[in-house]
C-alpha positions in Angstrom: -69.0 -77.8 66.3 -71.7 -75.2 66.5 -72.9 -73.8 63.2 -74.2 -70.2 63.1 -76.5 -68.9 60.4 -75.2 -65.8 58.7 -76.9 -63.2 56.6 -75.0 -64.2 53.5 -76.2 -65.9 50.3 -74.2 -68.3 48.2 -72.9 -66.8 44.9 -73.6 -70.0 43.1 -77.1 -71.2 44.2 -78.4 -68.2 46.2 -78.8 -70.2 49.4 -78.2 -68.8 52.8 -74.6 -69.7 54.0 -73.4 -70.9 57.4 -70.3 -69.8 59.2 -67.7 -72.6 58.9 -64.4 -71.8 60.6 -61.7 -69.3 59.7 -58.9 -69.2 57.1 -56.0 -66.8 57.4 -57.9 -65.2 60.4 -60.9 -64.4 58.2 -64.4 -65.8 58.5 -65.3 -68.5 56.1 -68.8 -69.6 55.0 -70.2 -72.8 53.5 -73.3 -73.3 51.4 -75.5 -76.2 52.9 -76.7 -77.1 49.3 -73.7 -77.0 47.0 -71.1 -77.2 49.9 -68.9 -74.5 48.3 -66.7 -72.3 50.6 -66.5 -68.5 50.2 -65.8 -65.3 52.1 -67.9 -62.3 52.5 -65.1 -59.9 51.5 -62.1 -60.8 49.5 -58.8 -59.0 50.0 -56.1 -59.7 47.5 -52.5 -58.6 47.9 -51.4 -56.9 44.7 -48.0 -55.6 43.6 -47.8 -51.8 44.0 -46.4 -49.8 41.1 -43.1 -49.0 43.0 -42.5 -52.7 43.5 -42.4 -53.6 39.8 -38.7 -53.0 39.7 -38.2 -55.1 42.8 -40.0 -58.0 41.2 -37.7 -57.8 38.1 -34.7 -57.6 40.4 -35.7 -60.8 42.3 -36.4 -62.6 39.0 -33.0 -61.6 37.6 -31.1 -62.5 40.8 -32.0 -66.1 41.2 -35.4 -66.3 42.8 -38.1 -68.5 41.4 -41.9 -67.8 41.1 -42.7 -69.2 44.5 -39.7 -67.5 46.2 -40.7 -64.1 44.8 -44.3 -64.7 46.0 -43.0 -65.4 49.6 -40.7 -62.4 49.6 -43.4 -60.0 48.3 -46.3 -61.7 50.1 -48.3 -62.2 47.0 -49.7 -65.4 45.4 -47.5 -67.3 42.9 -50.2 -67.0 40.3 -50.1 -63.2 40.7 -46.3 -63.3 40.3 -46.6 -65.2 37.0 -49.3 -62.9 35.7 -47.2 -59.8 36.5 -44.1 -61.3 34.9 -46.1 -62.1 31.8 -47.7 -58.6 31.7 -44.4 -56.8 32.1 -42.8 -58.9 29.4 -45.4 -57.9 26.9 -44.5 -54.3 27.3 -40.8 -55.0 26.5 -39.7 -54.3 23.0 -36.5 -55.5 21.3 -34.0 -52.6 21.3 -33.5 -50.8 18.0 -29.8 -51.0 17.1 -28.1 -48.6 14.7 -24.7 -50.2 14.8 -22.7 -51.8 11.9 -19.4 -53.5 11.1 -19.4 -55.1 14.6 -18.4 -58.6 15.7 -21.0 -61.0 17.2 -21.0 -64.3 19.0 -23.8 -66.8 18.7 -24.5 -69.8 20.9 -27.2 -72.1 22.2 -28.2 -72.8 25.8 -29.9 -76.2 26.5 -32.8 -76.5 28.9 -36.2 -78.3 29.1 -39.9 -77.5 29.5 -41.8 -79.6 32.1 -39.6 -82.7 31.8 -36.2 -83.5 30.5 -37.6 -85.2 27.4 -39.0 -81.9 26.3 -35.8 -80.4 25.1 -35.6 -76.7 24.6 -32.9 -74.3 23.5 -32.2 -70.6 24.1 -30.3 -69.4 21.0 -29.0 -65.9 21.3 -26.3 -63.5 20.0 -24.2 -60.9 21.8 -22.1 -58.0 20.6 -18.5 -59.0 21.2 -17.5 -55.6 22.3 -20.4 -54.4 24.4 -21.6 -57.9 25.6 -25.2 -56.8 25.0 -27.8 -59.3 23.8 -28.8 -58.5 20.2 -31.6 -61.0 19.8 -32.7 -64.4 21.0 -35.0 -67.3 20.0 -36.5 -69.9 22.4 -37.5 -73.3 21.1 -36.1 -76.2 19.2 -32.6 -75.9 17.7 -33.9 -76.1 14.1 -32.7 -74.3 11.0 -35.8 -72.2 10.8 -35.4 -70.9 14.4 -31.7 -70.2 14.0 -32.4 -68.5 10.7 -34.5 -65.9 12.5 -31.6 -65.1 14.8 -29.0 -65.0 12.1 -31.2 -62.8 9.8 -31.5 -60.2 12.6 -27.7 -60.1 12.9 -27.2 -59.9 9.1 -29.4 -56.8 9.0 -26.7 -55.0 11.1 -24.1 -55.7 8.4 -21.7 -57.5 10.7 -17.9 -57.6 10.3 -17.7 -61.1 11.7 -20.0 -63.7 13.3 -18.4 -66.4 15.6 -20.3 -69.6 16.3 -19.6 -73.2 17.4 -19.2 -76.0 15.0 -23.0 -76.7 14.6 -23.5 -77.8 11.0 -26.5 -75.5 10.5 -24.6 -72.2 10.6 -22.5 -72.6 7.4 -25.8 -72.7 5.5 -27.1 -69.5 7.1 -24.0 -67.3 7.4 -21.9 -66.1 4.4 -18.5 -67.7 4.5 -16.5 -64.5 4.3 -17.9 -63.3 7.7 -18.3 -66.7 9.5 -15.7 -68.1 11.9 -15.9 -71.3 14.0 -12.8 -70.6 16.1 -13.5 -71.9 19.6 -11.6 -69.2 21.4 -13.7 -66.5 19.7 -16.8 -67.6 21.5 -15.4 -67.3 25.0 -17.5 -64.3 25.9 -20.8 -65.9 25.2 -19.8 -69.2 26.8 -19.1 -67.2 30.0 -22.4 -65.5 29.7 -24.1 -68.9 29.5 -22.8 -69.6 33.0 -23.9 -66.2 34.2 -27.4 -66.7 32.9 -27.6 -70.1 34.6 -26.5 -68.6 37.9 -29.0 -65.7 37.7 -32.2 -67.4 36.5 -33.5 -69.9 38.9 -35.3 -72.0 36.2 -32.0 -72.5 34.4 -29.9 -73.7 37.4 -28.3 -77.1 37.0 -29.0 -80.0 39.3 -31.9 -78.5 41.1 -35.7 -79.2 41.1 -36.3 -75.8 39.4 -37.4 -75.8 35.8 -39.7 -74.0 33.4 -43.3 -75.3 33.1 -44.1 -73.4 29.9 -42.3 -71.9 27.0 -44.2 -68.6 27.4 -43.0 -68.1 30.9 -39.4 -68.9 30.0 -39.5 -66.4 27.2 -41.0 -63.8 29.5 -38.3 -64.2 32.1 -35.6 -63.9 29.5 -37.1 -60.7 28.2 -36.9 -59.2 31.7 -33.4 -60.5 32.1 -32.0 -59.4 28.8 -33.7 -56.1 28.0 -34.8 -54.4 31.2 -32.4 -51.9 32.8 -32.5 -51.9 36.7 -31.3 -48.9 38.6 -28.8 -49.8 41.3 
């Protein structure tokens, strides 16, 4: 292979670089001293402002990070950064309701490997089916207390849960119910969430690699309205 000298200096050691093949139809250069590869001009595909809603739609309709990158023709690292950036702009909706009924449940998943168990604990309004609040992490009393406290601030009429032994210590007895049939709405929503979010699908090779990204995807799914 012939090597042609180019008028380009290495950004690491300031040595003249040589042309060394092409990548993605663009000329690539190599430094003869530190052997690093680089290009004269870098062009990165970025998500345009009008495509932000499309990214959220793809995330909420069952596409993973790599799938979104292939559809939008952008790197998977850019997709992750955009999801994380968008999630930081989302604020928990301020509710002014009272005397409503709520259902609370936990959704099991894992981070990185199945031994790293993780739970999505959340609550929905029994009438509107909207998510009131959620907590991602271990299914501990401290985490569940954060969720229950946010519900108690709304002065609920009734809170329905499963038979987990932590809830009786967190919810006043007069408004607490463990009737199985009363959690049917949130149990059905668990199935919907697993269907919509790729990282929560059962019996696949898809999973969350970090707690931060799982939380970010849930923020986009629960509290971003998409125009149809």
